[in-house]
N, C-alpha and C positions, 0 to 999 in steps of 0.2 A: 792746446792738445785736444783732439776730438774726443767727445764723450761717447762711450760704448752705448749703442742703441739696444734697449731690452729686446730680446727675441720674442716674437709673437708665437704662442703656442698654435699648432695647426688647429683650425676650426673643424668641429664635427657638425655638419649641417646636411641638408638634403642632397647637395652637390657631392658629398663624400661617398655616397653609395654608388658602386659601379655595377652594372648588370652585364654579365658575360652572355653573349648571344650565340646561337648555333653551336659549333663544335669548339668554341674558344675555351670553355672550362676544361676540355680534354688536353688541348695543347698547353694550357697553363699548368696543369697538375696531372700529367699523364699516369703517375704512380697511383692515383685514386682509382683509375679505370682499368689498368692492366699491369702485367709484370714488365719492368723496364730493364732487366738484366740482359735480355735479348728479345728479338721480335716473335719468337715462337708463339706466344699467346695471342697476338693480333692475327697470326695466320690461323690459329685454332679457331678463332671466332667465325672465320669464313668456313672452315672445315666443319664446324658444328652445324652450321646452317645446311650444308650439304647432307650431313648425317641425319639432320631432323627430317629432311625429305625422304630419306630411305626408311627411317623409323616410322613415318606416317604411311609407308607402303607405296611410295611413288617413285622409287629409284632402285637400281640394282648396281650401279657402278659410280665410284668416286676416284678421281684421278688427281695426282699432285705432280707438278712438274717444277723442278729447280732449275732456272735458267742461268746462263753464264753471267748475265748482267746483275745477278743478286736478286732478281724478281722471282715471285713465285706464282703459279697458276693453280687454281683449284676448280675442277670441272665436275659437274654431276649430271645425271640424266633424270632429274626431278621435273616438276611441273613448269619450272622457269618462273622468275619474279614477274608479277603483273606490271605492265608498263602504261596502262590507261591512266586517266586522270583520277586522282582521289576525290570522292564525292564532296568532301568538306574542304580539303585543303587546296583543291584546284591546281594541283602540281602532279607530274607523273609519279605513280607509287614507287617506281624503281629509284627515283631520285630521292624521295622522302626516307626510304629505308636506309640509304647510305649517308644522309646529311643530317638527319634529325635525331637527337637523343630521344629515347622513349617512343620510337615509332617502329612497329614490327607486327608480325602476324602471330605472336605467341601469347597475346594478352587474352584473347577470347578463348578460354578453355571449354571444353564439352561442346554443347550444341552449337553448330554454326561456326565455330572457330576453324581456322585453316589447320591448326595442329592441336590435337588433344594432349599429347605427351611431347614435351620438348625440353631441351636444355636451355633454350633462350627464355629469359625471365623478365629482364629489365627493359628490353628493346633498346639496349645500349650498344651491344656487342660490336656488330659490323661497322657501325658509324665510328666507333673508336679507332677501328683499323683504318678507315678512310682519313680520319683526322691526323693520324700519325704515319701517313704514307706520302711519299713525294708524288707518286702517281698511281692511279687505279683505274683499270679498264674493266668494265662490266659488260658482258653480253648475255642476253636472255632469249632463248629459243622457245617460242610459245605461240599457239594458235596459227602456225603456218608462217610466222614472221620472225625476223631477227631484229632485236632492239639492241642499240649500242650507246653507251654513255661513258665519258671520261672525266676523271676528277684529278685535282692536284691540291694536296694539303686540305682536303675536305671540301674544296669548292669545285663547282662544275666548270671544266675548261673546254669540253666539247659537248654541245647540247645533244639531247636524245635523238637519235636517227632510227628510222624504221625502214626496213626493206623485206620483200617477200623471200621465203626460203626457196633456194634452188632445189630441183628434183633430187639432187644428190645428197642434200643435208636435211631431209625430213626427220626432225627429231625435236625433243623438248628438253629443257634443262637450263643450267646457268654456268657461265664461265667467268671467273674473276681473276685478273692478274694484278698483284700487289707489289709495289716497290716500297718497302719499308724505309722510313726516313731515319738514317743512322744517328741524327743528332739527339733523338729521344731515347736511345738505348746505349747501355754501357758497352755492349759488343754487338756489331751488325751481323755477326755469323749466327746461323740457326745451329743449335746443338743437335747433331745428327741423330745421336742415340735416342734422345727424347722424342724427336719427330718420328723415328721408326717405331718406337714403343707405342706412341700415340696412335699411328695408323694401324698397326697390328691389332691393337685393342679394339679399335672401331670395327675391324672385320670380325673379331671374335664375338663382339657383342651383337653384331648383326649377321648371323649365319646366312650364307647365300648371297651377301652383298660383296662384290669384288672391289678391293681397294688397291690402287696402283701408285708407286713412287718412281718417277723417271728423273734421271739427272742428266742434263744436257752436256756437261763438261766431260763426264766419264762415259756417257752413252749407256749407263746401266739402268735397268728396270727391275723392281721388285714388286711382286704381286702377292696379296694375301686374299685367300678365300677359304673360309672355314665352314665345314658342314657340322663338325662335332661340338662346336661352341666352347663353353667355359671348361669342360673336363679336359679336352685335348690341350687347351691353352695352359691350364694350371699344371698338367703332367709335364709340359715342355719347360715350364719355368722352375720347377722344383729341383733342388740339388740334394735332398735328403731321402732316406728310405722310408716308405710309408709304414706306419705302425698298423693301420687297419686300411681296408680298401676306401677309395674316395667316396665321401658322402655328397650327393648332389641332389638338387630338386628345384621346383619352382612353385609358385602359387600366385594367382591373380584373382582380384574380386569380380564377381559377375554383376549383372544389372540389379540383382535383388539384395546385394549386400548392405547391411544396416549402416556401417560406419565409413566405408571407402567407395570411391567412384569406381565405375566399370573400368577394368584394365590395370587398376593400381595393384602393385605387388612387387615380387622379386624373383630372380633366378640366382642360384648359388652353386658353387662347388667348393667343398672344404676337404683339406687333406691334413692329416696329423703325422708328424715326423719326429723321430727321437733326436735328430741332429740337423745341422744345416741352418741357414738363415731363413726365418719364415718369409713367405711371399705374401703380401697382403694388398689387394687392390680392390677399390670400390668405385662405383659409377652410379650416377642419377641420370636417367634419360640419356645415356651414352656420355655424359660429361664426367671426366675423371675427377673424382674428389680425393686428391692426394693427402688432405688432412683428415680424411674420414668424416665422421659426423653421426647424426642420429640413426641412419640406415645401418652403419657398422654397429652401433649400440644395440640395435634390434636383432642383429644376427648373434652378437655375443650373448644377449639375454636369452634368445631361443635356445641356443646350444646349451648354455649353463643350466637353464631350467630343466631341459630334456635329460642331460647327463646326471644331474643331481636327483631327479626323481627315479632314474634307473638304479643309481647307487643306493637310494633309500629303499626301493622296491626289493633289491637283492641283498640288502643289509651288508654292503661292502665296506662301509666307512669305519676305520678303527677308532676306538674310543679316544677322545681328546682331540681329534683332528677336525678342523672347521674348514669347509670347502668354500672357496671364493671364485668369482667369475674368472679372475686371471689365472687361476690354477688349471681350469679347463682349457682356457684360450692360449696358454703359454706356448704350446708347440703346434698351434693351428696356423695353416696357411689357407688363404681363401681368395676367390674372386667372387664379388657380389655386384649384381646389376639390378638396380631398383628402378621401378617406374612410378614416378609420383606426379599427380595431376598438377599441382601448383607448388613447385619446390621452392623453399625459402633458403637461400644460401648465405653464408657469412662473407660479405665482400663481393665486389664485382667480378673477381677472378674465379669465384665459385669453388674454392678448394675444399670447403667444408659444408655439409648439409646441415641446416639448422631446424628443419621442420620437426616439431615435436611429435606429430602423429606417425612419423615414419618409424619410430621405435616400435610402436605397437603394431604397425603394418607389417614389417619384416618378421618381427618375433611371432605374430600370430600364424604365419605360414611355416617358419623354420621349426618351431617347437613341436607341433603334432607330427610333422613329417620325420623329424629326428627321433622322436619317442617311438614311433612305429618301426623305423629302421633298426633301432636298438633292440627292441623286443623281438624282432625277426632275426636278429644276428646277435644272440646273447654272448657268444664267445668274443666277438669283436667289442661288444659293449663292455665286457669285463676288462679287456686290454686297454680300452680308453679310460675306464675308471682307474685302473692301476697307474696309468700315466698322470691323471689329474691328482690322485691321492699322494703320489710321490712328489709332485710340485708343491702340494699344500704342506707336506711334512718338512721340505727343505726351507720353505718360506717361514714356517713357524719356528725352525731351529734357529735361522738367522735372527729372528725377532728375540728369541731367549738370550742369544749371545750379548745383544745390546743391553738387555735387562741386567745381566750379571756384571756388566762393567760399572754400574752405578755405585756400587759400594754400600756400606751399611748405613751411613749417615744421611739417609734420604729424608727430606723435609715431609711432613705429613701433608697429604694432598688436601686442598680447601674442601670444606664440607659441601659448598654449594656447587662444586664441579660434578656434573653427571658424566662419568667416564664411559668409554666404550670397552667392549670385551676383547678385541683384537690386541695382540702384542706386536703387530707388524707395523713398524714405525712408518714405512713409506706409504702404507695404505690408510693410516689413521689421520683423522682431521679433528681439530677443535674449533668450535664457533664461539667467539667472543660476542655475546648477544646483549644488546641494549634492553635493560628492564626485565623484571621478573616474569611479567605476563607473557612477553615474547619468548622468554626462556622456557616457560611452561609449554607452549605450543611447540617450540623446537624440540623439546624433550620428547614429546609424544610423536612428532612426525619424523624424527631422525631414524637413520638406520643404526640400531644399537650396536651392531657388529663393529663399525669403524668410525662412528661420529659421536664426538663428546661435545657437551654444551657447558659454557661457563657464563652464567648471567652476571652482568655488571650493574651495580646500582648507580644510577645518575651519571653525571659526566666525570669522566677520569680527569685526574689532576694534569695540568699543563707542566709536562716535566722538562721543557726545553732548558731551563736555568736551574734545575734541581740537581744538587750533588749526588753522585752515585751512592754514597753511604747514607744518604737521607731518604732514598727511594722507598725502602722497606717500612718507613713510618706510615706510608699509605697503604691501607689494607687491600684495595683493588689491585694495585701494582704488585704487592707482595703475592697475591693469589695468582695473578697472570704469570709471574716468573716460576712460581712453584709448579703450577699446572703444566707449563710447556717444558719444564725441566732444564732450563738454561739460565745462567746467572747474568745480571746486566754487565755490559762490557763496552769498550770504546771501538772506534773505527780502526785503530791500529793494533788492538789486542788479538791475541789468538785464543779465543775462548774454548773451553771444553764443551763440544757439542754432542758428546757420547751419551749424555742424559736426556737429549732431546725426545719427547714422548710422541710428538705428532709431526708427520710430514708436511701437513698444510695447516697453517694457522690463519683462520678466516675471520675478518672483522665483519659482523652482520649488524647493521643499524637501520633504522627507519629510512624511507626514501625521501624524507623531508629535510628542512634546513637543520633542525636540531640533530637529526641522524648524521648529516654531513659534518656537523661540528664535532660529534663524538668520534667519527671516522678520522678527522684531522688530528684530534688529540692523541688517538691510538697510534696513528702513523708517525706522529711526532715522537711518541715513547719508543717505538721500534727503531726509528732512524736514529735517535740520540743514543738510546741505552742498549738496543739489541740489533746493531747494523749488520752483523754477520748472517742473522736470519733472513734479511732482505737480500743480501748479496748471494746467499745460497739458494734463493728462490722458494723460501718457505712460507712467505707472508702474502695473504690474498685478501681481496675485498669482495664481499658478496654484493650482488646488485639486485635487491628485491623489486618487483614491479610497483608502480604507483597506482595503476588502474586495472580493473577487471571489466571486460565487456561480455555481457550475457547476450548471445545471439540466438534468435528463435530458429526452429527447424525450418529448413528450405528444401523442398523437393525430397530427395532421398537422403539428404544430409540431416542428421539429428541436431537438436539444440546443442549449442557448444559454449564453452567459456574460453575467452582469449585474454591473455594477460599482456599489459603494455608497460614497458619500462618508464616511459615518460610521455610528455605531450605529442612529441614527434611520432613516436611509435603508435600512439593513440589514433592520431590523424591517418596514418598509414593503415591501421587495422580497420577503421571506419570506411576508408576508401575501398579496401578489398571487399568489405561486406556489400558495399553498394554495387561493385562490379559483379559480385556473385548474385546480385538480383534481390538482396534483402531490403524490404521496404524501409524508407527513411524513418528513423525514430522508433522502430519496432524493437531495437536492441536497448539494453539498459547498461549504464556505465556507473560503477562504483569506484570511489577513490579510497584507497587504504589510508587511514590516518596514521597507522603505524603497524608494526609486525604483530603486536598484540591482538589486532582485529582478525589476523588470518587464522583460520582453523589449521589443525596439525596437517591435514591433508594438502591444503593450499600451500602451506609453507614448504612441505615436501616437493609438490610439483614445481614450484617456482624458484625455490631458492636452495634446497638441499640435495635434490636428485641430481647426481652427476651427468645424467644424459640430458637434462632439459634446463639446468640452472645457468645463470651467468656468473662466473667467478673470474675476476681479473687479478693476474699476478702483479705484485707491486715491484716496479723496477725503477732504476735511476734514469733510464731513458737516455736522451742525448746529453743531459747535464752531467758533469762530473760531481764527485762528492762535495768538493769545496763550493761550487756554484749552488748546489742543492742547499748546503748548510747556510749559505748567505741568504737565500730566498726564505728559508724557514725562520731564520732569525728575524727577518724583516716582518714575517707574518705572526710569529709566536713570541717574540722577545718583549719583555716588560717595558724597556725603555725605547720602544720603537714606534710610539703613537704617531709621531710626526711623519715617519716614513710611510706608515699605513694610510695616513690622511692623504698624503701625495698620491699613493697608489690608487686610492678610491677616486680621487679627483681625475686622474688620468684615464681610468678604466670603467668609471661609474656607469657610463652609457651602455656598456655591454653586459650588464649584470641583470639576470632576471630575479624578481622578488617573489618568494612563495609566500603568500599572505594566508 
């Protein structure tokens, strides 16, 4: 009988590392670079380039043609993509733009750059379109010549050809025809409603630029050309009656501005209606930000501050009513178009703006304009105040109803809990903070209205194998349960959540190894003994930064502080400073040993402020409950030392050690 040979575990060595070249990363993981439900986003990347030309003042027409063979052509009358040799790469620039990730004209902002304001940021966009297309034909009209180049799956299949323009075609611009490769998308069909909305919004945001959509099959053509901009567009989109006339305005920094670059700012139109679904659209450098972001927060902040000061000035607020931003914003519809010199987006598809300064940028123009408008139209101001106060009263009533359901046998709240003032459960947050010193900074830095702080002493008990009726023997766990107002329960139970006191329960620990351990112990507690809170989306993990970079003043930009979450973000921050022309080493880097080292103001800016913090919802993700339970047993079970050792032996090479 043959003996079974022992299987050799795969070796981890120099040969195990694979380097993906060119556009390979995009083809292997398309979802990291674009939306894969349909090809609209890869078409939008080409359209955004045409719009950036118009935004820079070099084009008045954008045309989109839907061909019967499923391909799409985008034409513009901009400057045309340069086709000469790149001075360093020794390859035609037009070829580099479409075949190299991180090659583009959008990196050099300000002096000497081809685009001061653009949606393009990473230099990844149109090369992703090329990688995921069966074929792409590019024609550039420039300097009296016509350059043509053809690609297939990201590779050049017809080399660059040049010919002089004929007398009948004297023009400049770019024409790109794309055949998206269906194998990368769930559906090969373009969603027509979304495409029409996208094209119409480009025309709205660029008054005077003509945008055309032609369909070969039906021989239909639609054209959009707006002179009235945001106001007309919002009026057409609204389906409720206006409470007050539309509020619109704009504001942009000039060359003498202390904090912002010349041209940075925003234009907006805001309407308040008593009924109907609110319309809310925001854009950054013409890119639609469907998930909003910091520019939306700036508009909300500016409107709220202006309306609140008007209400206070005219003493309109009834006793006992507390006004919150969502009370003013509840019935607001708006279109917001921001211009930001160096926008930071969340993810490659740019659905959300993350630039911290955008809150201040937009708010600084909206607030004074709105204050002036309200004081010039006092009657309208009073109507708006009435609407906001009514929203605040119904919110507070809803909060009180939940309060009454608790019954009389309420446990006494823990003494170390610093509670918030609001009774609005959906709006309230509690932070479970590691250590008393961090708890002290958090108490001073928080928003007293809706943020509560519960400091925890030392490491919480590992509760994975603790019986439910023994949990309350541990003080910390007793305090957590009483503070949140929910009793421990199992995955199959139907616990009473009517006593829940906070809509968000946020774990806040240091950004080091010990902090991660405390996070794991608390997540174990919630997963094992409060699973319904995770299922209902109430549990979050706050991510404080590990580093702070103090950058010196440069040109018209004042000295600034930038926070970095980890080593990767620190590297990206330093690269950006170098790109901005900051002298190597003129910045200083501090590493936070723990939250206790942060001042109240720093903790607010980085971790507590809803506009600028990083707060991750805790979800089960792709694993189901039983798989997750098995994994946590392996990590947290007392009798699982052998399984943990095996896990470390298998994956030890991929671990970073924080010494």
